[in-house]
C-alpha positions as CSV (number, residue, x, y, z in Angstrom):
1,M,79.7,71.6,-8.0
2,A,78.7,67.9,-8.3
3,V,75.1,67.2,-7.7
4,A,74.3,64.2,-5.6
5,P,72.1,61.6,-7.4
6,T,68.5,61.7,-6.4
7,Q,67.4,58.6,-4.5
8,A,64.3,56.9,-5.9
9,P,61.3,57.1,-3.6
10,P,60.3,54.0,-1.7
11,P,57.8,51.9,-3.7
12,T,54.1,52.3,-2.8
13,T,51.9,49.4,-2.0
14,A,50.3,49.6,-5.4
15,Q,53.7,49.5,-7.1
16,L,54.7,46.4,-5.0
17,V,51.4,44.7,-6.1
18,E,52.2,45.5,-9.7
19,K,55.8,44.3,-9.3
20,H,55.1,41.0,-7.5
21,R,51.6,40.0,-8.7
22,P,53.0,37.9,-11.6
23,V,55.2,35.8,-9.2
24,L,52.2,35.4,-6.8
25,D,50.0,34.2,-9.7
26,R,52.7,31.7,-10.8
27,A,53.0,30.5,-7.2
28,L,49.2,30.0,-7.0
29,E,49.4,28.0,-10.2
30,A,52.3,25.9,-8.9
31,I,50.5,24.9,-5.6
32,R,47.5,23.9,-7.7
33,T,49.4,21.8,-10.3
34,R,52.2,20.6,-7.9
35,E,54.7,20.9,-10.8
36,Y,58.3,22.0,-10.4
37,W,58.8,25.7,-10.1
38,S,60.9,28.2,-8.3
39,P,61.5,31.9,-8.8
40,Y,64.7,31.8,-6.8
41,P,67.8,30.1,-8.5
42,E,69.7,27.7,-6.5
43,H,73.0,27.8,-8.4
44,P,75.6,30.0,-6.6
45,K,76.7,31.7,-9.8
46,A,73.2,33.0,-10.4
47,Y,73.9,35.7,-7.9
48,G,76.1,38.7,-8.4
49,P,76.1,42.4,-9.2
50,E,75.1,41.7,-12.8
51,H,71.9,40.2,-11.4
52,G,71.4,42.9,-8.8
53,S,72.5,40.8,-5.9
54,L,75.6,39.8,-3.9
55,D,78.0,37.2,-5.3
56,A,79.9,34.8,-3.0
57,A,82.7,37.3,-2.2
58,G,80.2,40.1,-1.6
59,G,78.1,37.9,0.7
60,K,81.2,36.9,2.7
61,A,82.3,40.5,3.1
62,A,78.7,41.6,4.2
63,F,78.6,38.7,6.7
64,D,82.1,39.6,8.1
65,A,80.9,43.2,8.6
66,L,78.2,42.0,10.9
67,L,80.6,40.1,13.2
68,G,81.4,41.7,16.5
69,T,78.9,44.5,16.0
70,R,75.7,45.6,17.7
71,F,72.7,44.5,15.5
72,D,70.4,47.4,16.2
73,L,66.8,47.0,15.0
74,D,65.4,50.2,16.5
75,Q,62.5,48.3,18.0
76,P,60.7,49.4,21.2
77,G,61.3,47.9,24.6
78,T,65.0,47.2,24.2
79,D,66.4,46.9,27.7
80,G,69.8,45.4,27.0
81,W,72.0,43.5,24.6
82,V,72.7,39.7,24.3
83,A,75.4,37.8,22.4
84,G,77.0,34.3,22.6
85,E,76.8,32.6,19.2
86,V,79.7,30.3,18.4
87,S,80.1,28.9,14.9
88,P,80.1,25.0,14.8
89,Y,83.2,25.7,12.7
90,G,85.0,27.4,15.6
91,P,84.9,31.2,15.5
92,K,82.8,33.3,17.9
93,L,80.4,35.5,16.0
94,G,80.4,38.2,18.7
95,T,77.3,39.9,17.3
96,E,75.0,41.6,19.9
97,Y,71.2,41.6,19.6
98,P,68.5,43.7,21.3
99,H,66.9,42.1,24.4
100,A,63.3,43.0,24.5
101,D,61.0,43.9,27.4
102,A,57.8,42.1,26.3
103,N,55.6,44.4,28.3
104,V,56.7,47.2,26.0
105,L,57.3,45.4,22.7
106,L,54.1,43.4,22.5
107,P,51.7,46.4,22.9
108,A,53.6,48.2,20.1
109,M,53.2,45.1,17.9
110,R,49.5,45.0,18.6
111,A,49.1,48.7,17.8
112,A,50.5,48.0,14.3
113,M,47.7,45.5,13.4
114,P,44.8,47.6,12.3
115,A,46.5,49.3,9.3
116,W,48.0,46.0,8.2
117,R,44.7,44.2,8.5
118,D,43.0,46.9,6.5
119,A,45.6,46.8,3.7
120,G,44.0,43.5,2.5
121,P,45.4,40.2,1.3
122,E,46.9,41.4,-2.0
123,A,48.8,44.2,-0.5
124,R,50.1,42.0,2.4
125,A,51.2,39.4,-0.1
126,A,53.1,42.0,-2.2
127,V,54.9,43.3,0.8
128,C,55.9,39.8,1.8
129,L,57.2,39.0,-1.7
130,E,59.3,42.2,-1.6
131,I,60.8,41.0,1.7
132,L,61.6,37.7,0.1
133,A,63.1,39.4,-3.0
134,R,65.4,41.5,-0.9
135,I,66.5,38.4,1.1
136,N,67.1,36.6,-2.1
137,A,69.4,39.3,-3.4
138,R,71.5,38.7,-0.2
139,T,71.5,34.9,-0.5
140,H,75.2,34.5,-0.2
141,E,75.3,36.7,2.9
142,F,72.5,34.6,4.4
143,A,74.4,31.4,3.4
144,Q,77.3,32.5,5.6
145,A,75.0,33.2,8.5
146,V,73.3,29.9,8.2
147,M,76.5,28.0,7.8
148,H,78.1,29.6,10.9
149,T,75.1,29.0,13.1
150,S,73.8,25.6,11.9
151,G,77.0,23.8,10.9
152,Q,75.7,23.2,7.4
153,A,78.3,23.0,4.7
154,Y,78.4,26.2,2.6
155,L,76.6,24.9,-0.5
156,M,73.9,23.4,1.5
157,A,73.6,26.6,3.6
158,M,73.4,28.6,0.4
159,Q,70.7,26.4,-1.1
160,A,68.6,25.1,1.8
161,G,69.1,28.3,3.9
162,G,68.6,30.5,0.8
163,P,66.4,29.8,-2.2
164,H,64.8,26.7,-0.8
165,A,63.8,28.5,2.4
166,Q,62.6,31.4,0.3
167,D,60.5,29.0,-1.7
168,R,58.9,27.8,1.5
169,G,58.2,31.4,2.5
170,L,56.6,32.2,-0.9
171,E,54.6,29.0,-0.8
172,A,53.1,30.0,2.6
173,V,52.2,33.4,1.1
174,A,50.5,31.8,-1.8
175,Y,48.4,29.5,0.4
176,A,47.6,32.4,2.7
177,F,46.4,34.5,-0.2
178,A,44.3,31.6,-1.6
179,E,42.6,31.0,1.7
180,Q,41.9,34.6,2.4
181,T,40.4,35.3,-1.0
182,R,38.3,32.1,-1.1
183,T,35.5,34.3,0.4
184,P,34.7,37.4,-1.7
185,G,35.2,40.8,-0.1
186,A,31.6,41.8,-0.6
187,A,28.3,40.4,-1.8
188,K,24.8,41.6,-2.7
189,W,22.2,39.3,-1.0
190,S,18.6,39.2,-2.1
191,K,16.0,36.7,-0.9
192,P,12.7,36.6,-2.8
193,Q,9.5,37.1,-0.7
194,G,6.8,36.2,-3.2
195,K,4.5,39.1,-3.8
196,R,6.4,41.3,-1.3
197,D,9.6,43.1,-2.1
198,P,12.7,40.9,-1.7
199,L,14.9,41.1,1.4
200,R,18.2,42.8,0.4
201,L,21.4,43.1,2.3
202,H,24.9,44.3,1.4
203,K,27.5,42.0,3.0
204,E,31.2,42.6,3.5
205,F,33.7,39.9,4.5
206,T,37.1,40.9,6.1
207,P,39.9,38.4,6.9
208,V,40.8,39.4,10.5
209,P,44.1,38.3,12.1
210,R,44.2,36.3,15.3
211,G,46.9,38.3,17.0
212,I,50.6,38.2,17.6
213,S,52.4,35.2,16.1
214,L,55.4,33.7,17.9
215,V,58.0,31.9,15.7
216,I,60.3,29.8,17.8
217,G,63.4,29.1,15.6
218,C,65.5,26.0,15.5
219,N,69.3,25.6,15.5
220,T,69.7,23.3,12.4
221,F,67.5,25.1,9.8
222,P,66.8,28.6,11.1
223,T,65.4,30.0,7.8
224,W,64.0,26.9,6.1
225,N,61.9,26.0,9.2
226,G,61.3,29.6,10.2
227,Y,60.0,31.2,7.0
228,P,56.8,29.2,6.5
229,G,55.3,30.3,9.8
230,L,56.7,33.8,9.6
231,F,55.3,34.5,6.2
232,A,52.0,32.6,6.7
233,S,51.3,34.7,9.8
234,L,52.4,38.0,8.3
235,A,50.5,37.5,5.0
236,T,47.3,36.8,7.0
237,G,47.6,40.1,8.9
238,N,49.4,39.0,12.1
239,P,52.4,40.7,13.7
240,V,55.3,38.2,14.1
241,L,57.7,38.0,17.0
242,V,60.7,35.9,16.1
243,K,62.4,34.1,19.0
244,P,65.5,32.5,17.4
245,H,67.4,29.6,18.9
246,P,70.2,31.0,21.0
247,R,72.9,29.3,18.8
248,A,71.3,30.5,15.5
249,V,70.2,34.1,15.9
250,L,71.9,35.9,13.1
251,P,70.0,34.5,10.0
252,L,66.6,35.4,11.6
253,A,67.8,38.7,12.9
254,M,68.8,39.6,9.3
255,T,65.4,38.5,8.2
256,V,63.7,40.7,10.8
257,R,65.8,43.7,9.8
258,T,64.9,43.2,6.2
259,A,61.2,42.8,7.0
260,R,61.2,46.0,9.1
261,E,62.9,48.0,6.4
262,V,60.4,46.9,3.7
263,L,57.3,47.5,6.0
264,A,58.5,51.0,6.9
265,E,59.2,51.9,3.2
266,A,55.7,50.6,2.2
267,G,54.1,52.9,4.8
268,F,53.4,50.3,7.5
269,D,54.6,50.1,11.1
270,P,57.9,48.1,11.2
271,N,56.8,46.7,14.6
272,L,54.8,44.2,12.7
273,V,58.0,42.1,12.8
274,A,60.3,42.1,15.8
275,L,63.1,40.0,17.3
276,A,63.2,38.4,20.8
277,A,66.8,37.3,21.5
278,E,67.4,35.8,24.9
279,R,70.1,35.8,27.5
280,D,72.0,32.6,28.2
281,G,69.7,30.2,30.0
282,E,66.8,32.7,30.1
283,G,64.3,30.4,28.4
284,I,61.9,33.1,27.3
285,A,60.1,30.9,24.9
286,K,58.0,29.4,27.7
287,E,57.1,32.9,29.0
288,L,56.2,34.3,25.6
289,A,54.2,31.2,24.6
290,V,51.6,31.7,27.3
291,R,51.2,35.5,27.0
292,P,47.6,36.4,26.2
293,E,48.8,38.6,23.3
294,V,50.3,35.6,21.6
295,R,47.7,33.8,19.5
296,I,49.8,31.8,17.1
297,I,52.9,29.7,17.7
298,D,55.2,28.1,15.1
299,Y,57.8,25.7,16.6
300,T,60.4,23.4,15.3
301,G,62.5,21.3,17.8
302,S,62.3,18.6,20.4
303,T,59.3,16.6,21.1
304,S,59.3,17.4,24.8
305,F,59.0,21.1,24.3
306,G,56.6,20.7,21.4
307,D,54.3,18.6,23.6
308,W,54.6,21.3,26.4
309,L,53.5,24.0,23.9
310,E,50.5,22.0,22.7
311,A,49.5,21.3,26.3
312,N,50.1,24.7,27.9
313,A,49.8,27.5,25.2
314,R,46.0,27.1,25.3
315,Q,45.3,30.6,24.1
316,A,47.2,30.1,20.9
317,Q,46.9,28.1,17.7
318,V,50.1,26.0,17.9
319,F,51.8,24.5,14.9
320,T,54.6,22.1,15.7
321,E,57.3,20.1,13.9
322,K,58.8,17.9,16.5
323,A,60.8,14.7,16.1
324,G,60.0,11.3,14.6
325,V,61.7,8.0,13.8
326,N,62.1,7.8,10.0
327,T,62.0,4.4,8.5
328,I,63.1,2.6,5.3
329,V,61.7,-0.8,4.4
330,V,64.2,-2.7,2.2
331,D,62.4,-5.6,0.5
332,S,64.0,-5.9,-3.0
333,T,65.4,-3.7,-5.7
334,D,66.1,-3.8,-9.5
335,D,69.0,-1.2,-9.0
336,Y,71.1,-2.4,-6.1
337,R,74.0,-0.1,-6.7
338,G,71.6,2.9,-7.1
339,M,69.8,2.0,-3.9
340,L,73.0,1.8,-1.9
341,G,74.2,5.1,-3.3
342,N,71.0,6.9,-2.6
343,L,70.8,5.6,1.0
344,A,74.5,6.4,1.6
345,F,73.9,10.0,0.5
346,S,70.7,10.3,2.6
347,L,72.5,9.0,5.7
348,S,75.4,11.4,5.2
349,L,73.9,14.7,4.2
350,Y,74.5,17.3,6.9
351,S,75.7,14.5,9.2
352,G,72.2,13.2,9.5
353,Q,71.1,16.3,11.4
354,M,67.8,16.6,9.5
355,C,64.4,15.8,10.7
356,T,63.9,13.8,7.5
357,T,67.1,11.6,7.7
358,P,66.3,7.9,7.7
359,Q,67.1,6.2,11.0
360,N,65.8,2.7,10.8
361,L,66.5,0.4,7.8
362,L,64.3,-2.6,8.1
363,I,65.9,-5.5,6.2
364,P,64.5,-9.1,6.1
365,R,66.8,-11.5,8.0
366,G,66.8,-13.9,5.0
367,G,68.0,-11.2,2.7
368,I,66.6,-9.4,-0.4
369,G,66.3,-10.0,-4.1
370,T,68.3,-7.6,-6.4
371,D,69.4,-7.2,-9.9
372,A,72.9,-8.3,-8.7
373,G,71.5,-11.6,-7.3
374,H,70.2,-12.5,-3.8
375,K,71.9,-10.5,-1.0
376,S,71.9,-11.6,2.6
377,Y,71.1,-9.3,5.5
378,D,74.9,-9.1,6.3
379,E,75.8,-8.4,2.7
380,V,73.3,-5.6,2.5
381,V,74.6,-4.0,5.6
382,S,78.2,-4.5,4.6
383,D,77.6,-3.1,1.1
384,L,75.8,-0.1,2.5
385,A,78.7,0.6,4.9
386,A,81.1,0.3,1.9
387,A,78.9,2.7,-0.1
388,V,79.1,5.3,2.7
389,D,82.9,4.8,2.9
390,R,83.2,5.4,-0.9
391,L,81.1,8.5,-0.8
392,L,83.0,10.0,2.1
393,G,86.5,8.6,1.3
394,D,87.9,11.9,0.1
395,D,88.0,14.3,3.1
396,Q,87.4,17.4,1.0
397,R,84.3,15.9,-0.5
398,A,83.3,14.6,2.9
399,V,83.3,18.0,4.6
400,A,81.3,19.5,1.8
401,L,78.6,16.9,2.4
402,L,78.7,16.4,6.1
403,G,79.1,20.0,7.4
404,A,79.9,20.2,11.1
405,I,78.3,18.6,14.2
406,V,75.9,21.2,15.5
407,N,75.9,20.6,19.2
408,P,77.5,18.5,21.9
409,G,74.4,16.3,22.3
410,V,74.8,15.0,18.7
411,R,78.4,14.2,19.3
412,E,77.6,12.4,22.6
413,R,75.0,10.2,20.9
414,L,77.5,9.3,18.1
415,E,80.2,8.4,20.6
416,G,77.8,6.1,22.5
417,V,76.7,3.9,19.6
418,S,78.6,0.9,20.7
419,E,76.3,0.6,23.7
420,L,73.3,0.3,21.4
421,G,74.3,-2.7,19.3
422,E,77.0,-4.2,17.0
423,V,78.6,-1.4,15.0
424,A,78.6,-2.2,11.3
425,L,80.2,1.1,10.3
426,A,82.2,3.1,12.8
427,S,82.2,6.9,12.6
428,R,85.5,8.6,11.9
429,P,86.6,12.2,12.5
430,V,87.3,14.2,9.4
431,A,89.7,17.2,9.5
432,H,88.2,20.3,8.0
433,P,90.9,22.0,5.8
434,E,89.5,25.5,6.4
435,F,88.1,25.3,10.0
436,P,90.4,23.0,12.1
437,E,88.1,23.6,15.2
438,A,85.1,22.1,13.5
439,T,83.8,18.7,14.7
440,V,83.2,16.7,11.5
441,R,82.2,13.0,11.8
442,T,81.1,10.4,9.3
443,P,77.9,8.4,10.0
444,A,77.7,5.2,12.0
445,I,75.5,2.2,11.2
446,V,74.5,-0.2,14.0
447,R,73.1,-3.7,13.6
448,L,70.0,-4.6,15.6
449,D,67.9,-7.7,15.9
450,G,64.3,-6.7,15.4
451,A,63.1,-9.8,17.4
452,S,64.8,-8.5,20.5
453,P,62.7,-6.3,22.8
454,E,65.8,-4.4,23.8
455,S,66.7,-3.7,20.1
456,E,63.1,-2.6,19.4
457,S,63.3,-0.2,22.2
458,V,66.4,1.3,20.7
459,C,65.1,1.6,17.2
460,M,61.7,3.0,18.4
461,S,63.5,6.0,20.1
462,E,64.9,8.9,18.1
463,C,68.6,9.1,17.8
464,F,69.1,12.5,16.2
465,G,72.3,12.8,14.2
466,P,74.5,10.5,12.0
467,V,73.4,7.2,13.6
468,S,71.2,4.7,11.7
469,F,70.1,1.2,12.6
470,A,70.1,-1.8,10.2
471,V,67.3,-3.8,11.8
472,A,67.0,-7.5,10.9
473,V,63.3,-8.5,10.7
474,E,61.7,-11.8,10.1
475,S,60.0,-10.8,6.9
476,T,58.9,-7.9,4.8
477,E,55.4,-8.3,6.5
478,A,57.1,-7.9,9.9
479,A,58.9,-4.8,8.6
480,V,55.7,-3.2,7.6
481,E,54.1,-4.0,10.9
482,L,57.1,-2.5,12.7
483,L,56.8,0.5,10.4
484,R,53.2,0.9,11.4
485,R,54.0,0.8,15.2
486,T,56.8,3.2,14.8
487,V,54.8,5.8,12.9
488,R,51.8,5.4,15.2
489,H,53.7,5.8,18.5
490,R,56.8,7.8,17.6
491,G,55.8,9.6,14.3
492,A,57.8,10.0,11.1
493,M,58.6,12.9,8.8
494,T,59.6,10.5,6.0
495,V,59.1,6.9,5.1
496,G,60.9,5.1,2.3
497,A,60.7,1.6,0.7
498,Y,62.5,-0.4,-1.9
499,T,60.6,-3.2,-3.6
500,T,60.0,-4.8,-7.0
501,S,56.8,-6.4,-5.7
502,P,53.4,-4.6,-6.4
503,E,52.0,-6.4,-3.4
504,V,54.7,-5.1,-1.0
505,E,54.3,-1.7,-2.5
506,R,50.6,-1.8,-1.8
507,L,51.2,-3.0,1.8
508,V,53.7,-0.1,2.5
509,E,51.5,2.5,0.8
510,E,48.4,1.3,2.8
511,A,50.4,1.5,6.1
512,C,51.5,5.1,5.3
513,L,48.0,6.1,4.3
514,E,46.5,4.7,7.5
515,E,49.3,6.2,9.7
516,C,49.5,9.4,7.7
517,A,53.2,9.4,6.8
518,Q,54.8,10.8,3.6
519,L,56.2,7.9,1.5
520,S,59.0,7.7,-1.1
521,L,59.3,4.6,-3.2
522,N,62.4,3.2,-4.9
523,L,64.6,6.3,-5.0
524,T,67.8,5.4,-6.7
525,G,68.7,8.7,-8.5
526,G,69.3,12.3,-7.6
527,V,66.2,12.7,-5.4
528,Y,66.6,11.7,-1.8
529,V,64.1,10.7,0.9
530,N,65.2,13.6,3.2
531,Q,64.6,16.3,0.6
532,T,61.3,18.0,-0.3
533,A,60.5,20.5,-3.0
534,A,58.3,23.5,-2.1
535,F,55.1,24.0,-4.1
536,S,55.0,20.3,-4.8
537,D,56.0,18.1,-1.8
538,F,54.4,18.3,1.6
539,H,56.9,18.4,4.5
540,G,55.4,16.4,7.2
541,S,51.7,15.4,7.2
542,G,50.3,16.8,10.4
543,G,48.7,13.4,11.0
544,N,51.3,11.5,13.1
545,P,53.2,12.4,16.3
546,A,56.2,13.9,14.5
547,A,54.3,17.1,13.6
548,N,50.8,18.5,13.9
549,A,51.1,20.5,10.7
550,A,52.3,20.1,7.2
551,L,54.5,22.6,5.3
552,C,52.6,23.8,3.5
553,D,48.9,23.2,3.0
554,G,45.6,25.1,3.5
555,A,45.3,24.0,7.1
556,F,48.7,25.6,7.8
557,V,47.4,29.1,7.0
558,A,43.6,29.0,7.4
559,N,43.4,29.1,11.2
560,R,45.7,32.1,11.4
561,F,42.8,34.4,10.6
562,R,39.0,34.5,10.8
563,V,36.5,36.1,8.5
564,V,34.3,38.8,10.1
565,E,31.1,39.8,8.3
566,V,29.4,43.2,8.4
567,R,25.8,43.3,7.0
568,R,24.0,46.4,6.0
569,Q,20.5,47.0,4.8
570,A,20.7,47.5,1.1
């Protein structure tokens, strides 16, 4: 008779600490030095059975197996099932998710807190890193889920939705560990009293979580934007309730399932992480956000709802990434071709559906100096339009870069550009060879006169999607002044500038320092203004209206817990 193989027992917390402490230590070093580092490879071929993970075919098969099924999480308070996701590439996903009764689920999550708190920062970090490791092994499966909920092209979904998102989660864990261990766990205190015996106390210091954390997911980057808050809260001892965007539930549902499995195996209550999927039009984010049990909120999305959260969720610490108007100042360049290519790629990537995509290109009316000679405003705009056309001239290359339009609102804004100004580059539809129902559109560029109040009103408003404005300004100084006003009043996640002048560089840098905006100067190679690297770059600053937090810094994690002291007579 054949004997069934014996299954290895689940790892203990001590074993998880031993397994993951080297990665945690390396992450702590990376956030200190700001050097390049990542434990999660971004090349698709780095994943496969020989590496203990799913390859592209395995990931696709695992994703397909989830479609049309009931995604059971075995979490308390399930009072029904919800579905409705439709891929921007056309197919309906048909996956059903548990709908939660908050009056049952939230008390169960709170009940899970004491043991998780008492486990301590190192054990919590190790469990979080095990969750991330298991997600990493399924990177290709997650890539399919991100692609078919966000509209990202596959390679971008695999990288940004996979290892880059995992990097951001690990980065949050590292910051959380550093902040929690800044204060020692215990101390012996002795105060001299002259001839009398000294006063002696034994003091213990425990990081105490604030309460339930609510992560409100976004449609465009469900994992990349969701993981920092999720792992920052979990690593600091807080239960996390994940409320995905209704059009992008699957990637975060997969994350929740993985987290619950790891927590249970490690001996903790799986209800430390739960899902709150919503029925069509239900709008449960507003209801959950003001619940007294919810003490932390992480949100990525529209400015209007972010402002509402900041004003109304008064019982919670609210971290928001909203919307801004990202600006590029074009003064001069010693690599004209490189500048055009870099800008063309930045405007095209994921059809401009990134919170970091440049919107306003401020170009002096009299033109700019370049290594190819003086270029007039009209020449710069025409040459940029030609660079976009060259980049996206091949449809197969174009769909791999553009992805699909994520929602009807983006398409409507794109179709209305002729009402905003003179169109310098018209958007064109691109047929997707694999998904004929996908809406794929190239970017549009619109000329605006910066001296016109009507034009300034247009460029000072966010136009999310593949629409950018080439704004003619009187001078570089006028461009910097417009940049200042834009960041001050509308916010910006990114600012860029091209100049060969140290004086102009100083002016732009001073403006960004004063208005608290992240600046990229003279990018002409393979790094783009709308990309940031975990452990080194800060995503947002938390200092202008686009976001009240940065991903990731000490401030992003430190207010998710408090240190409680217990003193005893020695």
